[in-house]
Backbone atoms as SQL, in Angstrom:
CREATE TABLE atoms (id INTEGER PRIMARY KEY, chain TEXT, resi INTEGER, resn TEXT, atom TEXT, x REAL, y REAL, z REAL);
INSERT INTO atoms VALUES
  (1, 'A', 1, 'MET', 'N', -15.935, -0.470, 16.608),
  (2, 'A', 1, 'MET', 'CA', -16.646, -0.260, 15.357),
  (3, 'A', 1, 'MET', 'C', -15.623, -0.157, 14.220),
  (4, 'A', 2, 'ASN', 'N', -15.926, -0.769, 13.110),
  (5, 'A', 2, 'ASN', 'CA', -15.041, -0.758, 11.955),
  (6, 'A', 2, 'ASN', 'C', -15.303, 0.491, 11.116),
  (7, 'A', 3, 'ASN', 'N', -14.279, 1.309, 10.924),
  (8, 'A', 3, 'ASN', 'CA', -14.410, 2.534, 10.145),
  (9, 'A', 3, 'ASN', 'C', -13.850, 2.381, 8.737),
  (10, 'A', 4, 'ALA', 'N', -13.703, 1.161, 8.253),
  (11, 'A', 4, 'ALA', 'CA', -13.114, 0.932, 6.941),
  (12, 'A', 4, 'ALA', 'C', -14.036, 1.445, 5.839),
  (13, 'A', 5, 'LYS', 'N', -13.401, 1.968, 4.805),
  (14, 'A', 5, 'LYS', 'CA', -14.117, 2.480, 3.637),
  (15, 'A', 5, 'LYS', 'C', -13.563, 1.797, 2.398),
  (16, 'A', 6, 'LEU', 'N', -14.266, 1.921, 1.287),
  (17, 'A', 6, 'LEU', 'CA', -13.810, 1.353, 0.027),
  (18, 'A', 6, 'LEU', 'C', -13.091, 2.422, -0.796),
  (19, 'A', 7, 'PHE', 'N', -11.970, 2.026, -1.378),
  (20, 'A', 7, 'PHE', 'CA', -11.188, 2.909, -2.236),
  (21, 'A', 7, 'PHE', 'C', -10.856, 2.188, -3.531),
  (22, 'A', 8, 'VAL', 'N', -10.773, 2.936, -4.614),
  (23, 'A', 8, 'VAL', 'CA', -10.343, 2.406, -5.911),
  (24, 'A', 8, 'VAL', 'C', -8.931, 2.908, -6.151),
  (25, 'A', 9, 'ILE', 'N', -8.018, 1.990, -6.458),
  (26, 'A', 9, 'ILE', 'CA', -6.636, 2.356, -6.767),
  (27, 'A', 9, 'ILE', 'C', -6.383, 2.027, -8.227),
  (28, 'A', 10, 'ASP', 'N', -5.937, 3.029, -8.977),
  (29, 'A', 10, 'ASP', 'CA', -5.590, 2.876, -10.388),
  (30, 'A', 10, 'ASP', 'C', -4.080, 3.039, -10.522),
  (31, 'A', 11, 'TYR', 'N', -3.469, 2.236, -11.393),
  (32, 'A', 11, 'TYR', 'CA', -2.036, 2.355, -11.661),
  (33, 'A', 11, 'TYR', 'C', -1.717, 1.719, -13.000),
  (34, 'A', 12, 'THR', 'N', -0.509, 1.900, -13.454),
  (35, 'A', 12, 'THR', 'CA', -0.063, 1.222, -14.671),
  (36, 'A', 12, 'THR', 'C', 1.091, 0.301, -14.308),
  (37, 'A', 13, 'LEU', 'N', 1.092, -0.882, -14.897),
  (38, 'A', 13, 'LEU', 'CA', 2.152, -1.865, -14.702),
  (39, 'A', 13, 'LEU', 'C', 2.735, -2.172, -16.068),
  (40, 'A', 14, 'HIS', 'N', 3.947, -1.703, -16.293),
  (41, 'A', 14, 'HIS', 'CA', 4.623, -1.849, -17.587),
  (42, 'A', 14, 'HIS', 'C', 3.756, -1.316, -18.725),
  (43, 'A', 15, 'GLY', 'N', 3.065, -0.201, -18.465),
  (44, 'A', 15, 'GLY', 'CA', 2.253, 0.443, -19.477),
  (45, 'A', 15, 'GLY', 'C', 0.809, -0.030, -19.570),
  (46, 'A', 16, 'ASP', 'N', 0.478, -1.128, -18.898),
  (47, 'A', 16, 'ASP', 'CA', -0.896, -1.650, -18.916),
  (48, 'A', 16, 'ASP', 'C', -1.686, -1.067, -17.745),
  (49, 'A', 17, 'PRO', 'N', -2.853, -0.477, -18.004),
  (50, 'A', 17, 'PRO', 'CA', -3.650, 0.076, -16.900),
  (51, 'A', 17, 'PRO', 'C', -4.252, -1.036, -16.035),
  (52, 'A', 18, 'LYS', 'N', -4.198, -0.831, -14.737),
  (53, 'A', 18, 'LYS', 'CA', -4.749, -1.778, -13.769),
  (54, 'A', 18, 'LYS', 'C', -5.593, -0.995, -12.770),
  (55, 'A', 19, 'SER', 'N', -6.539, -1.673, -12.155),
  (56, 'A', 19, 'SER', 'CA', -7.412, -1.038, -11.183),
  (57, 'A', 19, 'SER', 'C', -7.958, -2.104, -10.247),
  (58, 'A', 20, 'PHE', 'N', -8.150, -1.746, -8.982),
  (59, 'A', 20, 'PHE', 'CA', -8.752, -2.661, -8.029),
  (60, 'A', 20, 'PHE', 'C', -9.394, -1.872, -6.890),
  (61, 'A', 21, 'VAL', 'N', -10.250, -2.542, -6.146),
  (62, 'A', 21, 'VAL', 'CA', -10.954, -1.932, -5.014),
  (63, 'A', 21, 'VAL', 'C', -10.401, -2.546, -3.742),
  (64, 'A', 22, 'ILE', 'N', -10.190, -1.710, -2.738),
  (65, 'A', 22, 'ILE', 'CA', -9.667, -2.190, -1.456),
  (66, 'A', 22, 'ILE', 'C', -10.441, -1.541, -0.313),
  (67, 'A', 23, 'ARG', 'N', -10.611, -2.280, 0.749),
  (68, 'A', 23, 'ARG', 'CA', -11.252, -1.756, 1.956),
  (69, 'A', 23, 'ARG', 'C', -10.134, -1.397, 2.934),
  (70, 'A', 24, 'ALA', 'N', -10.122, -0.147, 3.380),
  (71, 'A', 24, 'ALA', 'CA', -9.102, 0.324, 4.318),
  (72, 'A', 24, 'ALA', 'C', -9.683, 1.416, 5.199),
  (73, 'A', 25, 'GLU', 'N', -9.096, 1.585, 6.378),
  (74, 'A', 25, 'GLU', 'CA', -9.554, 2.633, 7.280),
  (75, 'A', 25, 'GLU', 'C', -9.130, 4.006, 6.806),
  (76, 'A', 26, 'LYS', 'N', -7.932, 4.084, 6.184),
  (77, 'A', 26, 'LYS', 'CA', -7.448, 5.364, 5.667),
  (78, 'A', 26, 'LYS', 'C', -6.682, 5.100, 4.381),
  (79, 'A', 27, 'MET', 'N', -6.581, 6.127, 3.569),
  (80, 'A', 27, 'MET', 'CA', -5.825, 5.998, 2.326),
  (81, 'A', 27, 'MET', 'C', -5.103, 7.307, 2.075),
  (82, 'A', 28, 'ASP', 'N', -3.850, 7.203, 1.681),
  (83, 'A', 28, 'ASP', 'CA', -3.068, 8.352, 1.254),
  (84, 'A', 28, 'ASP', 'C', -2.139, 7.868, 0.143),
  (85, 'A', 29, 'ALA', 'N', -1.282, 8.740, -0.337),
  (86, 'A', 29, 'ALA', 'CA', -0.426, 8.389, -1.473),
  (87, 'A', 29, 'ALA', 'C', 0.499, 7.211, -1.150),
  (88, 'A', 30, 'SER', 'N', 1.116, 7.215, 0.024),
  (89, 'A', 30, 'SER', 'CA', 2.049, 6.129, 0.353),
  (90, 'A', 30, 'SER', 'C', 1.323, 4.793, 0.499),
  (91, 'A', 31, 'GLU', 'N', 0.122, 4.815, 1.081),
  (92, 'A', 31, 'GLU', 'CA', -0.673, 3.588, 1.186),
  (93, 'A', 31, 'GLU', 'C', -1.060, 3.082, -0.206),
  (94, 'A', 32, 'ALA', 'N', -1.456, 3.999, -1.084),
  (95, 'A', 32, 'ALA', 'CA', -1.864, 3.615, -2.436),
  (96, 'A', 32, 'ALA', 'C', -0.695, 2.978, -3.195),
  (97, 'A', 33, 'TRP', 'N', 0.503, 3.542, -3.078),
  (98, 'A', 33, 'TRP', 'CA', 1.678, 2.967, -3.745),
  (99, 'A', 33, 'TRP', 'C', 1.969, 1.568, -3.191),
  (100, 'A', 34, 'HIS', 'N', 1.854, 1.399, -1.885),
  (101, 'A', 34, 'HIS', 'CA', 2.108, 0.092, -1.284),
  (102, 'A', 34, 'HIS', 'C', 1.086, -0.941, -1.777),
  (103, 'A', 35, 'TRP', 'N', -0.205, -0.595, -1.749),
  (104, 'A', 35, 'TRP', 'CA', -1.225, -1.562, -2.159),
  (105, 'A', 35, 'TRP', 'C', -1.163, -1.849, -3.661),
  (106, 'A', 36, 'ALA', 'N', -0.786, -0.858, -4.467),
  (107, 'A', 36, 'ALA', 'CA', -0.610, -1.106, -5.906),
  (108, 'A', 36, 'ALA', 'C', 0.530, -2.097, -6.122),
  (109, 'A', 37, 'SER', 'N', 1.606, -1.964, -5.354),
  (110, 'A', 37, 'SER', 'CA', 2.721, -2.904, -5.491),
  (111, 'A', 37, 'SER', 'C', 2.315, -4.301, -5.021),
  (112, 'A', 38, 'CYS', 'N', 1.467, -4.385, -4.005),
  (113, 'A', 38, 'CYS', 'CA', 0.968, -5.696, -3.563),
  (114, 'A', 38, 'CYS', 'C', 0.105, -6.334, -4.648),
  (115, 'A', 39, 'ASP', 'N', -0.751, -5.542, -5.282),
  (116, 'A', 39, 'ASP', 'CA', -1.597, -6.054, -6.355),
  (117, 'A', 39, 'ASP', 'C', -0.757, -6.525, -7.537),
  (118, 'A', 40, 'ALA', 'N', 0.361, -5.854, -7.771),
  (119, 'A', 40, 'ALA', 'CA', 1.236, -6.220, -8.888),
  (120, 'A', 40, 'ALA', 'C', 2.146, -7.398, -8.555),
  (121, 'A', 41, 'GLY', 'N', 2.154, -7.835, -7.297),
  (122, 'A', 41, 'GLY', 'CA', 2.983, -8.973, -6.911),
  (123, 'A', 41, 'GLY', 'C', 4.352, -8.593, -6.410),
  (124, 'A', 42, 'VAL', 'N', 4.586, -7.326, -6.152),
  (125, 'A', 42, 'VAL', 'CA', 5.890, -6.856, -5.704),
  (126, 'A', 42, 'VAL', 'C', 5.919, -6.686, -4.185),
  (127, 'A', 43, 'GLY', 'N', 4.880, -6.075, -3.638),
  (128, 'A', 43, 'GLY', 'CA', 4.825, -5.792, -2.206),
  (129, 'A', 43, 'GLY', 'C', 4.407, -7.008, -1.401),
  (130, 'A', 44, 'ARG', 'N', 4.543, -6.874, -0.097),
  (131, 'A', 44, 'ARG', 'CA', 4.221, -7.972, 0.808),
  (132, 'A', 44, 'ARG', 'C', 3.083, -7.557, 1.726),
  (133, 'A', 45, 'ILE', 'N', 2.158, -8.462, 1.956),
  (134, 'A', 45, 'ILE', 'CA', 1.029, -8.230, 2.852),
  (135, 'A', 45, 'ILE', 'C', 1.292, -9.016, 4.131),
  (136, 'A', 46, 'GLY', 'N', 1.174, -8.346, 5.277),
  (137, 'A', 46, 'GLY', 'CA', 1.392, -9.010, 6.559),
  (138, 'A', 46, 'GLY', 'C', 0.325, -10.047, 6.849),
  (139, 'A', 47, 'ARG', 'N', 0.666, -11.029, 7.634),
  (140, 'A', 47, 'ARG', 'CA', -0.278, -12.086, 7.981),
  (141, 'A', 47, 'ARG', 'C', -1.118, -11.661, 9.180),
  (142, 'A', 48, 'PHE', 'N', -2.388, -11.927, 9.106),
  (143, 'A', 48, 'PHE', 'CA', -3.338, -11.730, 10.198),
  (144, 'A', 48, 'PHE', 'C', -3.487, -10.277, 10.624),
  (145, 'A', 49, 'GLY', 'N', -2.942, -9.329, 9.900),
  (146, 'A', 49, 'GLY', 'CA', -3.093, -7.921, 10.229),
  (147, 'A', 49, 'GLY', 'C', -2.271, -7.458, 11.418),
  (148, 'A', 50, 'ARG', 'N', -1.581, -8.366, 12.107),
  (149, 'A', 50, 'ARG', 'CA', -0.782, -7.989, 13.275),
  (150, 'A', 50, 'ARG', 'C', 0.688, -7.861, 12.931),
  (151, 'A', 51, 'GLU', 'N', 1.120, -8.527, 11.902),
  (152, 'A', 51, 'GLU', 'CA', 2.529, -8.518, 11.522),
  (153, 'A', 51, 'GLU', 'C', 2.880, -7.173, 10.893),
  (154, 'A', 52, 'HIS', 'N', 3.919, -6.544, 11.407),
  (155, 'A', 52, 'HIS', 'CA', 4.358, -5.260, 10.859),
  (156, 'A', 52, 'HIS', 'C', 5.236, -5.523, 9.638),
  (157, 'A', 53, 'VAL', 'N', 4.816, -5.028, 8.491),
  (158, 'A', 53, 'VAL', 'CA', 5.545, -5.215, 7.240),
  (159, 'A', 53, 'VAL', 'C', 5.955, -3.846, 6.727),
  (160, 'A', 54, 'LYS', 'N', 7.204, -3.732, 6.283),
  (161, 'A', 54, 'LYS', 'CA', 7.671, -2.470, 5.715),
  (162, 'A', 54, 'LYS', 'C', 6.920, -2.196, 4.423),
  (163, 'A', 55, 'LYS', 'N', 6.368, -1.012, 4.314),
  (164, 'A', 55, 'LYS', 'CA', 5.591, -0.639, 3.131),
  (165, 'A', 55, 'LYS', 'C', 6.524, -0.428, 1.931),
  (166, 'A', 56, 'THR', 'N', 6.027, -0.784, 0.765),
  (167, 'A', 56, 'THR', 'CA', 6.772, -0.583, -0.471),
  (168, 'A', 56, 'THR', 'C', 6.705, 0.892, -0.839),
  (169, 'A', 57, 'SER', 'N', 7.847, 1.498, -1.072),
  (170, 'A', 57, 'SER', 'CA', 7.908, 2.927, -1.381),
  (171, 'A', 57, 'SER', 'C', 7.700, 3.173, -2.878),
  (172, 'A', 58, 'GLN', 'N', 7.432, 4.416, -3.217),
  (173, 'A', 58, 'GLN', 'CA', 7.229, 4.782, -4.620),
  (174, 'A', 58, 'GLN', 'C', 8.476, 4.503, -5.462),
  (175, 'A', 59, 'PRO', 'N', 9.687, 4.900, -5.023),
  (176, 'A', 59, 'PRO', 'CA', 10.864, 4.610, -5.855),
  (177, 'A', 59, 'PRO', 'C', 11.088, 3.116, -6.092),
  (178, 'A', 60, 'LEU', 'N', 10.840, 2.288, -5.080),
  (179, 'A', 60, 'LEU', 'CA', 11.013, 0.847, -5.253),
  (180, 'A', 60, 'LEU', 'C', 9.958, 0.288, -6.209),
  (181, 'A', 61, 'ALA', 'N', 8.721, 0.746, -6.062),
  (182, 'A', 61, 'ALA', 'CA', 7.655, 0.286, -6.956),
  (183, 'A', 61, 'ALA', 'C', 7.946, 0.684, -8.400),
  (184, 'A', 62, 'GLU', 'N', 8.474, 1.884, -8.590),
  (185, 'A', 62, 'GLU', 'CA', 8.788, 2.338, -9.954),
  (186, 'A', 62, 'GLU', 'C', 9.883, 1.492, -10.587),
  (187, 'A', 63, 'LYS', 'N', 10.785, 0.947, -9.791),
  (188, 'A', 63, 'LYS', 'CA', 11.833, 0.069, -10.324),
  (189, 'A', 63, 'LYS', 'C', 11.236, -1.202, -10.928),
  (190, 'A', 64, 'PHE', 'N', 10.072, -1.605, -10.421),
  (191, 'A', 64, 'PHE', 'CA', 9.408, -2.816, -10.913),
  (192, 'A', 64, 'PHE', 'C', 8.346, -2.519, -11.965),
  (193, 'A', 65, 'GLY', 'N', 8.294, -1.292, -12.471),
  (194, 'A', 65, 'GLY', 'CA', 7.399, -0.959, -13.578),
  (195, 'A', 65, 'GLY', 'C', 6.031, -0.431, -13.180),
  (196, 'A', 66, 'ILE', 'N', 5.872, -0.056, -11.922),
  (197, 'A', 66, 'ILE', 'CA', 4.591, 0.489, -11.467),
  (198, 'A', 66, 'ILE', 'C', 4.651, 2.007, -11.548),
  (199, 'A', 67, 'HIS', 'N', 3.671, 2.626, -12.207),
  (200, 'A', 67, 'HIS', 'CA', 3.665, 4.082, -12.378),
  (201, 'A', 67, 'HIS', 'C', 2.244, 4.607, -12.275),
  (202, 'A', 68, 'ALA', 'N', 2.141, 5.907, -12.162),
  (203, 'A', 68, 'ALA', 'CA', 0.852, 6.636, -12.218),
  (204, 'A', 68, 'ALA', 'C', -0.171, 6.079, -11.226),
  (205, 'A', 69, 'VAL', 'N', 0.218, 5.928, -9.990),
  (206, 'A', 69, 'VAL', 'CA', -0.713, 5.427, -8.977),
  (207, 'A', 69, 'VAL', 'C', -1.608, 6.571, -8.502),
  (208, 'A', 70, 'SER', 'N', -2.909, 6.308, -8.506),
  (209, 'A', 70, 'SER', 'CA', -3.872, 7.287, -7.989),
  (210, 'A', 70, 'SER', 'C', -4.962, 6.516, -7.261),
  (211, 'A', 71, 'TRP', 'N', -5.655, 7.205, -6.364),
  (212, 'A', 71, 'TRP', 'CA', -6.720, 6.566, -5.604),
  (213, 'A', 71, 'TRP', 'C', -7.883, 7.535, -5.440),
  (214, 'A', 72, 'ARG', 'N', -9.055, 6.943, -5.196),
  (215, 'A', 72, 'ARG', 'CA', -10.263, 7.736, -4.980),
  (216, 'A', 72, 'ARG', 'C', -11.253, 6.905, -4.169),
  (217, 'A', 73, 'PRO', 'N', -12.160, 7.544, -3.473),
  (218, 'A', 73, 'PRO', 'CA', -13.190, 6.778, -2.762),
  (219, 'A', 73, 'PRO', 'C', -14.081, 6.028, -3.765),
  (220, 'A', 74, 'ALA', 'N', -14.501, 4.844, -3.387),
  (221, 'A', 74, 'ALA', 'CA', -15.357, 4.047, -4.284),
  (222, 'A', 74, 'ALA', 'C', -16.796, 4.500, -4.187);
């Protein structure tokens, strides 16, 4: 059974507010930072869900202008 839920992730990219909805089984701060970096074009998404990809960390995302990442259930 799929336990995925919808989450809204808000962040700023070079001062511009951005927001998107994602379906995930769990969400926490590190996941939110990784998905915000993917939305901004910085992070990498694994292929087919089986490939293990190193998550983008908050300090690395901040180097590329991503700030104020927050998430909430949709």
